[in-house]
C-alpha positions in Angstrom: 0.0 0.0 0.0 1.4 3.4 -1.0 -0.7 5.4 1.3 0.3 6.6 4.8 -2.0 7.7 7.5 -2.4 11.3 8.3 -2.8 10.4 12.0 -3.1 13.8 13.6 -2.9 17.5 12.8 -2.1 20.6 14.9 -2.6 24.2 13.9 -2.5 27.6 15.5 -3.6 30.4 13.3 -5.0 33.9 13.4 -8.4 32.3 13.5 -7.7 30.6 16.7 -5.5 28.1 18.7 -6.8 24.8 17.2 -7.5 23.2 13.9 -11.2 23.3 14.7 -11.2 27.0 15.3 -9.5 27.5 11.9 -12.0 25.2 10.1 -15.0 27.0 11.6 -13.6 30.4 10.8 -12.9 29.3 7.3 -16.4 28.1 6.8 -17.8 31.3 8.2 -15.7 33.4 5.8 -13.8 35.2 8.6 -10.8 37.4 7.7 -8.3 37.8 10.6 -6.5 40.8 9.1 -5.3 44.0 10.9 -2.2 46.0 11.8 -1.6 44.3 15.1 2.0 43.0 15.4 3.0 44.6 12.1 6.8 45.0 11.8 8.0 48.6 11.9 9.4 50.0 8.7 8.6 51.8 5.4 6.7 48.9 3.8 4.2 48.9 0.9 1.5 47.4 3.2 0.6 47.6 6.9 -1.8 44.7 6.7 -0.9 41.4 8.4 -2.6 38.4 10.0 -1.4 37.9 13.5 -2.1 35.2 16.1 -4.2 36.9 18.8 -2.1 37.9 21.9 -4.0 35.5 24.1 -3.1 32.5 21.9 0.6 33.2 22.0 2.3 35.2 24.7 5.9 34.5 23.7 8.0 37.6 23.0 9.7 38.4 19.6 12.5 36.0 19.0 10.7 33.1 20.6 7.4 33.1 18.8 8.2 30.4 16.2 9.3 28.1 19.0 6.2 28.7 21.1 3.8 28.3 18.2 5.6 25.2 16.7 5.8 23.4 20.0 2.1 24.0 20.7 1.2 22.7 17.3 3.4 19.7 17.6 1.7 18.7 20.9 -1.7 19.1 19.3 -0.8 16.8 16.4 0.6 14.1 18.8 -2.6 14.3 20.9 -4.8 14.1 17.8 -2.8 11.0 16.8 -3.4 9.4 20.2 0.3 9.6 21.1 1.8 10.9 24.4 5.1 11.5 22.7 7.2 10.9 19.6 8.2 7.2 19.6 11.8 6.1 19.4 13.1 5.8 15.9 10.7 8.4 14.5 11.5 11.1 12.0 11.2 14.8 12.8 11.1 17.2 9.9 11.4 20.9 10.7 10.4 23.2 7.9 12.2 26.5 8.2 15.5 28.2 7.5 18.1 25.9 9.2 19.6 27.3 12.5 23.2 28.4 12.6 25.5 25.5 13.2 26.4 25.1 16.8 23.6 27.2 18.3 21.3 26.0 21.0 17.6 26.7 21.3 18.4 29.3 24.0 20.9 31.1 21.7 18.8 31.2 18.6 16.6 34.1 17.5 13.9 32.2 15.8 12.6 35.3 14.0 15.3 34.4 11.4 15.4 30.6 11.6 13.9 28.1 13.9 12.0 26.6 15.4 15.0 24.8 16.9 14.8 21.0 17.0 16.0 20.9 20.6 12.9 22.7 21.8 10.6 20.5 19.6 12.2 17.3 20.8 11.6 18.3 24.4 8.0 19.3 23.7 7.4 16.0 22.0 9.0 13.9 24.8 11.4 12.5 22.2 14.9 11.0 22.8 17.3 13.1 20.7 19.6 10.1 20.3 16.8 8.0 18.9 15.1 10.5 16.7 16.1 11.3 13.1 16.0 15.1 12.6 15.9 16.8 9.2 15.7 20.5 8.3 13.9 21.1 5.0 13.5 24.4 3.1 11.8 24.7 -0.2 10.5 28.3 0.2 6.7 28.5 0.7 6.3 24.9 -0.5 8.4 23.6 2.4 5.7 21.9 4.5 4.3 20.0 1.4 7.8 18.9 0.5 8.2 17.7 4.0 5.0 15.6 3.8 6.2 14.0 0.6 9.6 13.4 2.1 8.2 11.9 5.3 5.8 9.7 3.3 8.7 8.3 1.2 10.7 7.7 4.4 7.9 5.7 6.0 7.2 3.7 2.8 10.9 2.8 2.6 10.6 1.0 5.9 12.9 3.2 7.8 10.4 3.8 10.6 6.7 3.8 11.5 6.1 7.5 12.6 7.0 10.9 11.3 6.3 14.4 12.6 6.5 17.5 10.4 6.5 20.9 12.0 6.7 24.5 10.9 6.0 28.0 12.0 5.8 31.6 10.8 6.1 34.6 13.1 5.7 38.2 12.1 9.2 39.8 11.9 10.9 42.5 9.9 13.2 40.1 8.0 10.6 38.0 6.4 8.2 40.9 5.9 10.9 42.8 4.1 11.7 39.9 1.9 8.1 39.9 0.6 8.1 43.7 0.3 11.2 43.9 -1.8 9.7 41.7 -4.5 6.5 43.9 -4.3 4.1 41.1 -3.5 2.4 42.6 -0.4 -1.2 43.8 -0.7 -2.0 47.2 0.7 -5.6 46.1 1.2 -5.4 42.4 2.3 -5.2 39.3 0.2 -8.2 38.3 -1.9 -7.3 35.2 -3.8 -9.1 34.7 -7.2 -10.7 38.2 -6.9 -10.8 40.4 -9.9 -9.3 43.2 -7.7 -6.6 41.1 -6.0 -3.3 42.9 -5.6 -0.9 40.8 -3.6 -0.4 38.7 -0.5 -0.9 39.2 3.2 1.8 37.8 5.5 0.4 35.6 8.3 1.5 34.1 11.5 1.0 30.7 12.9 2.2 27.1 13.1 1.2 23.7 12.0 2.2 20.1 12.6 1.2 16.7 11.1 1.8 13.2 12.4 2.3 10.7 9.5 2.2 7.0 10.2 2.4 3.7 8.3 -0.9 2.0 7.7 0.3 -1.0 9.7 1.2 1.0 12.7 -2.1 2.9 12.7 -4.0 -0.3 12.5 -2.0 -1.9 15.2 -2.9 0.9 17.5 -6.5 0.9 16.5 -6.2 4.5 15.4 -8.5 5.8 12.6 -6.6 8.5 10.8 -7.9 11.9 9.7 -7.2 10.9 6.0 -4.8 9.0 3.9 -1.9 10.7 2.2 -2.1 8.7 -1.0 -0.1 10.7 -3.5 2.6 13.4 -3.6 4.7 15.1 -6.2 7.4 17.7 -6.0 8.5 19.5 -9.2 11.3 22.1 -9.2 10.9 24.2 -12.3 13.7 26.5 -13.3 11.9 28.5 -16.0 10.7 31.2 -13.5 12.4 32.7 -10.4 9.3 34.2 -8.6 6.4 33.6 -11.0 4.3 30.4 -11.3 4.5 28.5 -14.6 1.1 26.9 -15.5 2.7 23.9 -17.3 4.9 23.0 -14.2 1.9 23.4 -11.9 -0.2 21.1 -14.1 2.6 18.6 -14.3 2.9 18.6 -10.5 -0.8 18.0 -10.0 -1.0 15.2 -12.6 2.1 13.5 -11.1 0.5 13.6 -7.6 -2.7 12.0 -8.9 -0.7 9.4 -10.9 1.2 8.6 -7.7 -2.1 8.2 -5.8 -3.4 5.9 -8.6 -6.6 8.0 -9.1 -8.1 10.2 -11.8 -10.7 11.5 -9.4 -10.6 14.9 -7.8 -13.4 16.3 -5.7 -11.8 19.6 -4.6 -8.6 21.5 -5.1 -7.3 23.5 -2.1 -5.3 26.0 -4.0 -2.0 27.7 -3.0 -3.5 30.9 -4.3 -2.0 33.8 -2.4 -3.8 36.7 -4.0 -1.2 37.8 -6.6 -2.4 38.5 -10.1 0.0 36.2 -11.9 0.2 33.4 -9.4 -3.6 32.9 -9.0 -4.1 33.1 -12.8 -1.3 30.5 -13.4 -2.8 28.1 -10.9 -6.3 28.5 -12.3 -5.0 27.8 -15.8 -3.3 24.7 -14.6 -6.5 23.5 -12.7 -8.5 24.1 -15.9 -6.0 22.0 -17.8 -6.3 19.2 -15.2 -10.1 19.2 -15.4 -9.9 18.9 -19.1 -7.4 16.1 -19.1 -9.4 14.1 -16.5 -12.7 14.7 -18.3 -14.1 16.4 -15.2 -16.6 19.2 -15.0 -15.5 22.4 -13.3 -13.3 21.6 -10.3 -14.2 23.6 -7.1 -11.3 25.6 -5.9 -10.7 27.8 -2.8 -7.8 29.2 -0.7 -7.4 29.9 3.0 -5.1 32.8 2.4 -8.0 35.3 2.3 -8.6 34.3 6.0 -5.2 34.0 7.6 -2.7 35.2 5.1 0.4 33.4 3.9 2.3 31.4 6.5 5.3 31.1 4.2 7.3 27.9 5.0 4.4 26.6 7.0 1.7 27.5 4.5 0.7 23.9 3.6 -0.5 23.1 7.1 -3.7 25.1 6.9 -4.3 23.4 3.5 -4.0 20.0 5.2 -6.5 20.9 7.9 -8.9 22.3 5.2 -8.5 19.1 3.2 -9.2 16.9 6.2 -12.3 19.0 7.0 -13.6 18.6 3.5 -13.1 14.8 3.5 -14.7 14.6 7.0 -17.8 16.8 6.3 -18.1 16.9 2.5 -18.2 20.7 2.7 -16.0 22.8 0.4 -14.9 25.9 2.1 -15.1 29.2 0.3 -12.3 31.8 -0.1 -12.8 34.6 2.5 -12.6 38.0 1.0 -13.6 36.8 -2.5 -16.2 39.4 -3.6 -15.9 39.5 -7.4 -14.4 36.4 -8.9 -11.9 37.1 -11.7 -12.6 35.8 -15.1 -11.4 32.3 -14.9 -10.9 29.6 -17.5 -13.5 26.9 -18.0 -12.9 24.0 -15.7 -12.4 26.2 -12.6 -15.1 27.0 -10.1 -13.7 29.5 -7.5 -15.9 29.5 -4.5 -16.7 32.6 -2.4 -18.7 30.6 0.2 -19.0 27.0 1.4 -21.1 24.5 -0.5 -21.9 20.9 0.0 -20.0 18.4 -2.2 -21.7 15.6 -4.0 -18.7 13.4 -3.1 -15.6 13.8 -0.9 -13.2 11.0 -1.7 -10.0 12.8 -2.9 -8.6 16.3 -2.6 -5.6 18.0 -4.0 -3.6 20.4 -1.8 -1.3 22.7 -3.8 1.8 24.5 -2.4 4.2 26.6 -4.4 7.2 28.8 -3.6 9.8 31.0 -5.2 12.6 29.4 -7.1 10.2 27.1 -8.9 9.3 25.0 -5.9 6.0 23.2 -6.7 4.3 20.5 -4.6 0.9 18.8 -4.7 -0.5 16.3 -2.2 -3.4 14.0 -2.6 -5.5 13.3 0.5 -8.1 10.6 0.4 -11.0 9.8 2.8 -10.2 7.5 5.6 -13.8 6.2 6.0 -15.9 6.6 9.1 -15.2 9.4 11.5 -11.8 10.3 12.7 -10.9 10.0 16.4 -9.2 13.4 16.7 -9.9 14.9 20.1 -9.9 18.5 18.7 -12.8 17.9 16.3 -15.5 20.5 16.6 -18.6 20.9 14.5 -18.8 24.0 12.4 
């Protein structure tokens, strides 16, 4: 079997401190934008999406660590685990910390979260845990899921934890400003008036597990990770190439052994070029598969772009869709742009006729493209955080 279990998810976002809070806010069309926590400086935009003060009290320089460790604990609890088992894989998605630094010495505004803090939070033995840092720009978390799945299917272990966080800081905010991607008004993916991204804050984590291990524990997963594809395209440095995005989605479906897609959770950040390129690729996919229009939406109109960690909200949205057969809308989408046939950009939730497979897209600068296929686990998950929207 080429699928691995998505055993548990953790998420802290501007919509709240749990995956359930994010899912409810997404279904209700909430936009958690404002100027709170905005880094000081002469930037094109003052709009950000910050985690509410009560949901993260850590000071600057320690926020990624605090957010990431909380998300990791949530994911382990949702997976029914009290800690990370010996022999597990820990994948940290971020810039790698400076060599030789400890968690106490590191300013995680610029790197982190440090694995030392995560290992402690997960009750993991550092000597018996395989730790990997992975950085593929804003597609990092999706690349991590694909990497962890391959590691598990190779028989190297039974459990993997992927973790990432984004904290508002001048360094990363300036990196988005210098390429003129920031929206002065707040991101509106797929909207005719979209004008850029909103930088968000938050953290996510996912526990992946072999099917045999999940069955042996009697744990019903949130979903199965049945397919994954990572395509590095060198034709563009900051723009998305429709052909590469289409190739990536098709490769992920081929890997999953299915031609069925019920919903596409888009990367869509709210940039003019990026959203149009992804829509063109989705239309090409619908045509190639003989589908009618594919429903598409994005969470970035609700919580902004979590950069390295941006795939985690997509995984939570995909799991929610598979669980409830409800396609979330795109918060902030008021006037859908003219989109090619084969794409149905949703401004509000709607019931799905079927909810068997969902594509989660995640793209980044430097031609980093990743697509994941999540498939329904059957029955209802055992996740302790589940809340009805």
